[in-house]
N, C-alpha and C positions, 0 to 999 in steps of 0.2 A: 768432797764438800758438796752440799746441796745449794741450789739456787736460793737467793733471798728475794722476797717480793715486796717487802715493806721496810721503810726507813723510819725508825722510832722518832726522828726528829721532823718527819714530814706529815702533813695532813692527808695526803694522797698516796695511793700505791706507788712504789718506786721500783720499777723492774730493772734487772741487770741486763744490759744490752751490749751486744758486739755488732759494731757497724763496719762494713768493709766497702770501700769505694775507690775508684780509680783516681780520685782528686779530693781536695779539701774543699767542703762546702761551708764557708765561713758563717758563723752565727747559728748554723743548724744545732750543733751540740749544746749551746747555751740555751736555746729554745726547748730542746727536748729534756734538758735537765729539770724541768718542771715535773716530769713523770718518770725519768730514767737516770740510771748511772751506769757507767761501764767504760768501754774502750772503743776507740776509733782508729782502724787500721787503713792506710791509704798510701797510694803513691804520692809523693810530694813534688809537684811539677816545678817548684821554685828552689829545689835543693842546691842548684848550681848558680843561683843569683848572687851578686856581690854582697847583699844584705841578708844572706840566708840565716845566719845566726840570730840575728835580730828578729827576723820574720818567723823563725821557729819559736822564739820566746813569745811573741805576740800571739801566735796561733795557740800556744798551750795555755797562755793566760786567759784566752777567750773561750776556752772549751767547757767551762762550767764543771759538771760532775763527770766529765769524760777525760780519759787520758789519751794522748795522741801517740800513735806508734807509726812513724813514716818510713816508707822505703824510698830511698833517693831515686830521682828520675834517672832512667838509663840514658846513656849517651846516644844510643840508636834505638830505633823501634823495628823490630822484626819478629819472626816467629819465635826465635830462641828467647829473646827478652820478654816476650808475652807469656811464654811458659814459665819462665823464672818468676814472673810476677804472680801467676797463678799458684806456684809452689810456695812463694813467700806468704801469700794471704792464707793458704791451709796451715802451714807450719806456725805462723804467728797466732792464728786463731785457736789451734789446738794447744799450743804452748800457754797462751793466756788462760784458756779454760782450765788447764790442769794445775797452774800455779796460783790462779786467783779465785778459782771456783767456777763450777758450771754456770753459764748464762741462762736466763730464761728465754732468750731468743737471739738469733744472729739474723740481721737484716743486711741484704746485699743490694748494691745499687742497680745491677742490671741482670738479665738472665744469661749473660755471656761470661767473661772471665771470672768476675766477682760471684755471680750466681752459681757457677760450677764449683768455686771454692767453697761456698756456703753449703752445697750439698755434701761435699766431702767432710766438711766440719760437722754437719748434721749426723752423718753416718758414723764418724769416729766418736763423738762425744755425746750423741743423743740429744743435742740441742736443737730445738725446731728452727727451720730456716724460712724466712720470709723473702720473696724476691721482689724487688721493685722493677716496674716497667716504665723507664723514663721516655720511651719513644714507642713507635709502632715497629715491631720486629719484622713485619712483612714488607716494609718500605724504607727502613732507616738507612739501608745501604744501597738503595735503588739509583742514587746518582754518583756512587763511588766509582772512580776511574779504574781502568785497567782490568786485567783478568782477576787479580786478587779481589777487586771490588765486586765483580760479577760472582765469584765464588762465595763471598760473604753474604751477598744479596740472596743466593739461592739457599745457603745453609742456615742463615739466621733464623727464619721462622721455624724451621725444624728443630734447631737447638733450643729455641725459646719454649716451644711447646713441651719438649722432653724435661727441661729444668722445672717448668711450672708443675708438670704432673708429678715430679719427685719431691717438690718442696712441700711445706706446711702451709703455705698460702702465698697469695701474690698481692702486691700493692699496684693499683692502676690509677691513672690520672683523670680519665673520663670514662663514662659507663660502657661505651662500645669498643674501647680500645683493643681488646684481644678477641673480639667476636669472630674475626676471619681466621683466626688460628685453629679453631676447632678445639679448644682446651676443654677438658672434661667438667662438667658442672659440679663435680665432687671437689674440685680445687677451690679452696676459699678465695673469693675476691674481695678486696677492701678498697674502697674509693678513698685515696688519700692525695690531697693536693700537692703540688710541687712546692718546696720551700724556696722563697724568694726573699733576698735581702732588700727589702723595701725601705726607702728613706724619703719621707716628704720634706718639702722645703729646701731641697738641693739647689744651690744657686747654679744658673746656667753658666756654661763656660764659653758659649758663643751667643751673639746677640744679633746675628743676621737671620735672613729667612732661609730655612733648609728643610728638606725632606730627608729623614734619616732611616738607614738600615744598620742595624748591629747584629753581627753573628758570623759564624763560619761553619763549614767551608761555604764560600760564596756560591758554588754551583748548586748546593743543596738549599741554600736560602733564597734561590731564585733571583740572585743579584742582576743576572743578565736581562731577565724580564723587567726589573725595575728600571734598568738603564733605558730600554727601548721604550717603556711607558713614559718616563720622564722626558725623553727627547721629543715625544709627541706633543707635550704640553709646555716645553721650555719657553717657546716664543710667547705664549699667552701669559707667562708669569716670569717676566724678565728680571725679578729681583730674587728669585728662588734658585737655590743651589741644591744638588743632590749630594749627600754625604753618605759614604758606605764605610763603615767601621768594622774593625776586626782584623784577624790575621788570616792570610791564605798564602800557602807556600807556592801556589802556581797561580798567580794573579794576572799574568801577562795576557791571558785569552780575554779576560774581562776588560782590561784597560785598552786592549786593542779595538774594542767596540766603540770607544768614546771618541768622536770627531775632535779635531783640534779646536780649541776655543770653547767647547762645551762646558757648562758649569757643573762639572762632576768631579768631586774629590774623594780620594781614598785615604783612610786613616788607619794606621796600624794599631797593634796592641797598645792598650793603655790600662791604668789602674781602675779598678771598679768604680771608685768614686768619680773619677773623671768621665767614665762611661755615662754614668748617671747625670752628671752635669751636662754631657752632650745631649742626652735624651731630654732633659728639662728644658733645653732651649729650642727644640725643633718645632716646626709647624705641624708636621705630621710624621708618625712613626709607621714605617711600612715594613711588612714581612711577607713577601710572596713566596713563602717556602713551598717546596714540593712534598715534604713530609715533616712532621713535627709531633711532640707530645702535647703538652701545654706549655708553650714557650715562656720561659722566665722573663725575656726581654719584654714581652707584651705586658706582663704584670708590672714590671719596672717602669714602663711607659705610663701605665695607669696611676701608679704611685706618684708620678710627676704631673698627673692631669693632662696628658697628652692623647689625642685621638689616634686611632690604629686603623690601618687598611692592611688586610691580610687575606691569604687564600683560604678557600672553603675546603679544607683537607684535614683529616685525622682529627686531633683534639682542639684545633683552633676555633671552630665554631662553638665549642664548650666554654671558651673564655671571651670571645669576641661576639658581642650581641649586635646583630645588624640594626642600624639606625638608633641604638642605644649608647654603645661604647664605640662604635666604629663602623667600618663597612667591610664586607666580605666579597671577594671576587673569584671567578673561576680559576681553577689551576692552569697556569701557563698562559694566561690571557693578558698580554700587555694592553690590549684594547681596553678591557674592563678596568684594569689597574689604573691606566691613564685617566679614564673618566672618573673613577672614584677619587683619585688625588686632585683632579681638577675641581670637583664639587667641594672638597674640603678647603682647598686653598682659595677658592672663590667666595666662601662663606665662612669667615673666621668665627662669627658668633656661634654657628652650629658647631664648628670644630671644637670650640672651647667647651661647649655644653656636653659634647661627647666625651671630652677629656675629664670633665667633672664627674660624669656618670661612671666613667671607668675608675676613677679614684675611689668613688663610693663602693663600688663592687670589689676592689682590691681590699679596701678596710674591712669589709664584712665577710668575704670568702677566703682571702688568702692571708689573713693576719697570722703571725707566728704562734700565737697561743692556740688558735683554732686548729692549725696544722698539727702541733704537738699533741693535742687532744685526739685528733684522728689517729696519729701513731699509737697512742696508748689504747684507744678502743680497738684497733686492729690487733695489736699484740695480745691484749686481754682475751680477745675471741680465739686467737690461735692457741693460746696456753689452754684455755678451757676445752677446746676441741681435742688437743693432743692428749689430754689427761682423762677424758671422758670414755 
């Protein structure tokens, strides 16, 4: 069977797309359904949850013109299970291509396991593969602990460069994202913003004064820098609490930094809507990360009209506009971070204006329809190039 490019019932071209991801990105398939139809293959991280059957039903009902093909979450994460995951992606992609007809394109979430799987599918079926770059491969594992983390840090830029060179194109989040990798100019680069589940008007779940960080792992997100910065200004802002949300399997090192009686709280994993409610109530959203793509949590903070303080690294300056939507500080500087937090906590009118500016930016640049169109434009260019 040959790939179909148009749906007779639609006013726009409708490409057949295979998407391979390590997890479910809710609402993305529904947004992409304006331009695509196809299949979504992913590891389903909630497959062992008590409400797994109901959750699976909700996911499939929300996927628009996409069919969901989940792989249950493995009970352990090691080299063997990662290789099994890679084999699953390849087998499922080839099987779907042979039984349902060749796709116009396969898009893979990263240049690592999913990207390697996409290259195998491209080789076996002839379907062009586009590789997403959700982070900076040169630094994404720079804060990973242990020998395994050091090996991943050394090998990831090398692997990303090879996968990009063998692909039919790559999707990047900000213009300079892969410049340091030395990827050939012959590789098509497509600027496509990260998809974010934005919800405006989310009611706050807390109503006290607090600075918030959301993310994991906490070492990579600079949570220790934030704790040091907050302790510098805590006495000046006696009603403000620091809240650090997310899950971290090894959080003892961070908690040990907090003196007894300090106003620092740690919040574990929670549903996405509850996270948005937490963001909606904060005074300032802080993300002093060591490495990032274009963080979804910053866009979520914008959707809730919250000001942002973040580090000047990777793609963060692409989304945080100094003195317009937030403040940028030097990497690893708790002194600069403390000063920026102090300025925003001391001037709530300015903080609110920065938050409103951020909300306007999110509406214009990161709306679901705009991002779906960026996907369609990228896929169209790749298909045109591979057939010329």
